[in-house]
C-alpha positions in Angstrom: 22.7 3.3 -5.8 20.2 4.3 -8.5 20.5 2.4 -11.8 19.8 3.4 -15.4 17.2 1.5 -17.4 19.9 0.0 -19.5 21.9 -1.1 -16.5 22.3 -4.9 -16.2 21.8 -4.6 -12.5 18.4 -3.0 -13.1 17.5 -5.7 -15.5 18.5 -8.5 -13.1 17.4 -6.7 -9.9 15.7 -8.5 -7.0 12.1 -9.6 -7.5 10.3 -7.2 -5.2 6.6 -7.6 -4.2 5.1 -4.5 -2.6 1.7 -5.0 -0.9 -0.7 -2.2 0.1 -2.7 0.7 -1.5 -3.1 4.4 -1.5 -0.4 7.1 -1.8 2.0 5.2 0.3 2.3 2.3 -2.1 2.6 4.5 -5.2 5.4 6.5 -3.5 7.3 3.3 -2.7 6.9 2.1 -6.3 8.1 5.4 -7.8 11.4 5.0 -6.1 11.8 1.2 -6.5 11.4 1.3 -10.3 14.8 3.1 -10.4 16.5 0.2 -8.8 14.9 -2.9 -10.3 12.6 -3.7 -13.2 11.3 -6.9 -11.4 8.5 -5.2 -9.4 5.1 -6.5 -8.6 2.5 -4.3 -6.8 -0.3 -6.2 -5.1 -3.1 -3.7 -4.5 -6.2 -3.7 -2.3 -9.6 -3.4 -3.8 -11.6 -2.5 -0.7 -12.0 1.2 -1.4 -15.6 2.4 -1.8 -15.2 6.2 -1.6 -14.6 9.1 -4.0 -14.5 8.6 -7.7 -13.6 4.9 -7.3 -16.6 4.4 -5.2 -18.8 6.0 -7.8 -17.6 3.7 -10.6 -17.8 0.7 -8.3 -21.5 1.5 -7.5 -22.4 2.4 -11.1 -20.6 -0.3 -13.0 -20.1 -3.1 -10.5 -16.4 -3.1 -11.0 -13.6 -3.2 -8.4 -12.4 0.3 -7.4 -9.7 1.6 -9.8 -8.2 4.4 -7.8 -5.4 2.7 -6.0 -4.5 0.7 -9.1 -4.4 4.0 -11.1 -2.1 5.6 -8.6 0.3 2.7 -8.9 0.2 2.9 -12.7 1.0 6.6 -12.6 4.1 5.8 -10.4 5.3 3.0 -12.7 4.4 4.4 -16.1 7.0 5.2 -18.7 5.1 7.6 -20.9 5.2 11.2 -22.2 4.4 13.9 -19.6 1.2 14.7 -21.3 -0.1 11.1 -20.7 0.9 11.4 -17.0 -1.0 14.6 -16.8 -4.1 13.1 -18.4 -4.1 10.1 -16.1 -4.2 12.3 -13.0 -6.6 14.9 -14.4 -9.8 15.3 -12.4 -13.0 16.7 -13.9 -14.3 19.8 -12.1 -17.8 20.2 -13.4 -20.9 18.2 -14.2 -21.7 14.6 -13.4 -18.0 13.7 -13.7 -16.8 16.3 -11.1 -14.1 14.8 -9.0 -13.6 11.8 -11.3 -10.1 10.9 -12.5 -9.6 10.4 -16.3 -7.3 7.5 -15.5 -10.2 5.8 -13.6 -12.4 6.2 -16.6 -9.8 4.6 -18.9 -9.5 1.6 -16.6 -13.3 1.4 -16.4 -13.6 1.3 -20.2 -10.9 -1.4 -20.4 -12.8 -3.4 -17.7 -15.9 -3.2 -19.9 -14.1 -4.8 -22.9 -12.1 -7.3 -20.8 -13.0 -10.7 -19.3 -11.9 -9.7 -15.8 -10.6 -6.7 -13.9 -7.0 -8.0 -13.7 -7.1 -8.4 -17.5 -8.1 -4.8 -17.8 -5.3 -3.8 -15.5 -2.8 -5.8 -17.6 -4.0 -4.1 -20.8 -3.7 -0.6 -19.3 -0.2 -1.5 -18.0 0.8 -2.4 -21.6 -0.5 0.9 -22.9 1.5 2.8 -20.3 4.6 0.7 -20.6 4.9 0.4 -16.9 7.9 -0.9 -15.1 7.0 -4.2 -13.5 3.5 -5.5 -12.9 0.4 -4.4 -11.0 -2.1 -7.0 -9.7 -5.4 -6.4 -7.8 -5.2 -8.7 -4.8 -8.5 -10.3 -5.9 -11.2 -9.8 -8.6 -13.9 -10.3 -6.0 -16.3 -7.5 -5.2 -15.5 -7.0 -1.5 -16.5 -4.6 1.3 -14.4 -3.8 4.4 -16.0 -4.2 7.9 -14.4 -2.8 11.0 -15.1 -4.0 14.5 -14.2 -1.6 17.4 -13.1 -2.3 20.9 -16.6 -1.5 22.2 -18.1 -4.1 19.9 -19.6 -1.7 17.4 -19.2 -2.5 13.7 -19.3 -0.5 10.5 -19.2 -1.7 6.8 -17.5 0.4 4.1 -13.9 1.6 3.9 -15.0 5.2 3.4 -17.1 5.2 6.6 -14.5 3.8 9.0 -12.7 7.1 10.0 -15.8 9.1 10.9 -17.3 6.1 12.7 -14.2 5.6 14.7 -14.2 9.2 15.8 -17.9 8.9 16.9 -17.1 5.7 18.9 -14.0 7.3 20.4 -12.2 3.9 20.7 -9.7 1.8 18.7 -10.3 -0.5 15.9 -10.1 -4.1 17.1 -10.3 -6.0 13.8 -11.2 -5.6 10.2 -12.5 -8.2 7.8 -13.7 -8.6 4.2 -17.3 -9.3 3.2 -17.7 -11.8 1.8 -15.0 -13.4 3.9 -11.8 -14.9 2.5 -12.3 -14.1 -1.2 -10.0 -15.9 -3.6 -6.7 -14.4 -4.5 -5.6 -14.1 -8.1 -3.3 -17.0 -8.8 -0.7 -14.6 -10.1 -0.8 -12.8 -6.8 0.2 -15.9 -4.9 2.8 -16.9 -7.5 4.4 -13.5 -7.3 4.7 -13.8 -3.5 6.1 -17.3 -3.7 8.7 -16.2 -6.2 9.7 -12.9 -4.4 13.2 -12.1 -3.2 11.8 -9.3 -1.0 8.3 -8.7 0.3 7.2 -5.2 1.4 4.0 -4.2 3.3 3.1 -0.5 3.4 3.5 2.3 3.8 -0.1 3.3 3.9 -3.3 3.3 6.0 -2.9 0.3 8.3 -6.5 -0.9 8.5 -7.8 0.2 5.1 -4.8 -0.2 2.7 -2.4 -2.7 4.1 -4.3 -5.2 6.2 -7.2 -5.8 3.7 -4.7 -7.6 1.4 -3.9 -10.1 4.2 -7.6 -11.0 4.5 -7.7 -12.4 0.9 -7.5 -16.2 0.9 -3.9 -17.5 0.7 -2.1 -14.2 0.8 -1.0 -14.2 4.5 -0.1 -17.8 4.2 2.0 -17.3 1.1 3.9 -14.4 2.8 4.5 -16.5 6.0 5.7 -19.4 3.9 8.2 -17.3 1.9 11.9 -17.4 2.7 12.3 -13.9 1.4 12.8 -11.0 3.8 9.5 -9.6 4.9 9.5 -5.9 5.7 6.8 -3.6 7.1 7.4 0.1 6.1 6.0 2.2 8.9 4.1 5.4 8.4 5.7 8.6 9.5 2.7 9.8 11.4 -0.3 8.2 13.1 -3.5 8.6 11.0 -6.5 10.7 11.9 -9.6 8.5 12.1 -7.6 5.3 12.1 -4.5 4.9 14.3 -4.5 7.8 16.8 -2.6 6.9 19.9 -1.0 3.8 18.3 2.8 3.2 18.6 4.9 1.2 16.1 4.5 -1.9 18.2 0.7 -1.5 18.1 0.9 -1.4 14.3 3.0 -4.5 14.2 0.7 -6.3 16.6 -2.3 -5.5 14.4 -0.5 -6.9 11.3 0.5 -10.1 13.1 -3.0 -10.5 14.6 -4.5 -10.3 11.1 -1.8 -12.1 9.1 -0.1 -14.6 11.5 3.0 -14.6 13.7 5.5 -15.3 10.9 4.3 -12.4 8.7 7.2 -10.0 9.4 10.9 -10.0 9.9 11.8 -6.4 10.2 10.2 -2.9 10.4 11.7 0.0 8.5 10.9 3.3 10.3 11.6 6.9 9.9 14.3 8.5 12.1 14.2 12.1 10.7 12.3 14.8 12.5 9.1 16.1 11.0 9.2 19.8 10.1 7.7 22.0 12.9 5.1 23.7 10.6 3.7 20.3 9.7 3.6 19.1 13.3 1.1 21.8 14.3 -1.1 21.0 11.3 -1.2 17.3 12.1 -1.7 17.9 15.8 -5.0 19.7 15.1 -6.2 16.3 13.7 -4.9 14.3 16.7 -2.0 12.9 14.6 1.6 12.8 15.8 4.9 11.3 14.7 5.0 7.5 15.0 6.4 6.5 18.4 9.2 3.9 17.6 9.0 1.7 20.7 11.8 -0.6 19.6 11.9 -2.9 22.6 8.2 -3.7 22.3 8.6 -4.4 18.6 11.6 -6.7 19.3 9.5 -8.5 21.8 7.1 -9.4 19.0 10.0 -11.1 17.1 10.4 -8.2 14.7 13.6 -6.2 14.2 13.6 -2.4 13.7 15.7 -0.5 11.3 15.5 3.4 11.5 16.5 5.6 8.6 15.8 9.3 7.6 12.9 8.8 5.2 11.0 12.1 5.1 10.4 14.3 2.1 11.8 17.8 2.4 9.6 19.1 -0.5 6.1 17.6 0.3 3.6 19.9 2.1 2.7 16.8 4.1 4.6 14.5 6.4 5.3 11.9 3.7 8.2 9.6 2.6 10.7 10.8 0.1 10.5 8.2 -2.7 14.3 8.3 -3.3 15.2 8.0 0.4 12.7 5.2 1.0 13.7 3.2 -2.1 17.4 3.5 -1.2 16.8 2.4 2.4 14.8 -0.6 1.2 17.5 -1.7 -1.2 20.2 -1.1 1.4 18.3 -3.2 3.8 17.9 -6.0 1.2 21.6 -6.0 0.4 22.7 -5.9 4.0 20.4 -8.5 5.3 19.1 -10.9 2.7 22.6 -11.7 1.5 23.8 -12.5 5.0 20.8 -14.7 5.7 19.8 -12.9 8.9 16.1 -13.5 8.2 
């Protein structure tokens, strides 16, 4: 049940750590902030495309885009400020750049570190919870494919995969095993619930597991560890992969004790959307429960799709409620 900001249950809600990046993580946070104030988002910094990539190249800073998306989701500000954060310039040298990215870049310039800049912007926006870059290191993402080919750069992976016409075998960070923020590891160690996803498997979720200490801290935690599956496979990344393939990739990169349960969508995708995605080679995720169970991971299916979105995406209300129901049902009965 959704709680008000003055509700004692909201104040004393579970300490939830959500790990990922992109639109999937921000959607999850937008719903969870209605249920608990004790939120920590741990966000990938491997992005090198779009406006974030431009700032990263020009200023030598970590990419701000995924961080900004999370801030928009957790901000408690006037509507005008939310509109400003998401505004993108349409002309000149700033075309395509987000105003929120520029604010974060300016704060980075007057701060001692990127995570300090994120903390300052979080104060300005009065966000619910806390947002942490998984590392302050300047990292690149490298993908290795089943045919042995490799490509460096998160923004290049999708097109390269299509050209190779084979699956991604593994991703890694360059330089390898960068140090995690101490606050990141502390948040994981103190969590009551740990969530991975939803979001791009190889470019939003898994890169966090490649930062030194993160996967180990998750595996060592006694909290429920939940992977939130995407509704669709992803063009240029996970075509042809079932839910068990996604879980296998997570376990291969993070360790056999990384997950306890997978939360998957059970609602049908609207027919009009199916045709659009099929043109890209993307289809609804196949929930092969038996194969996931064979990996030591339980599966919980709930209707999670948004009825309003023009894309096949999660409803933030449905997703957050399903997460909280799962936590109440399972964590308290010590099933994990």
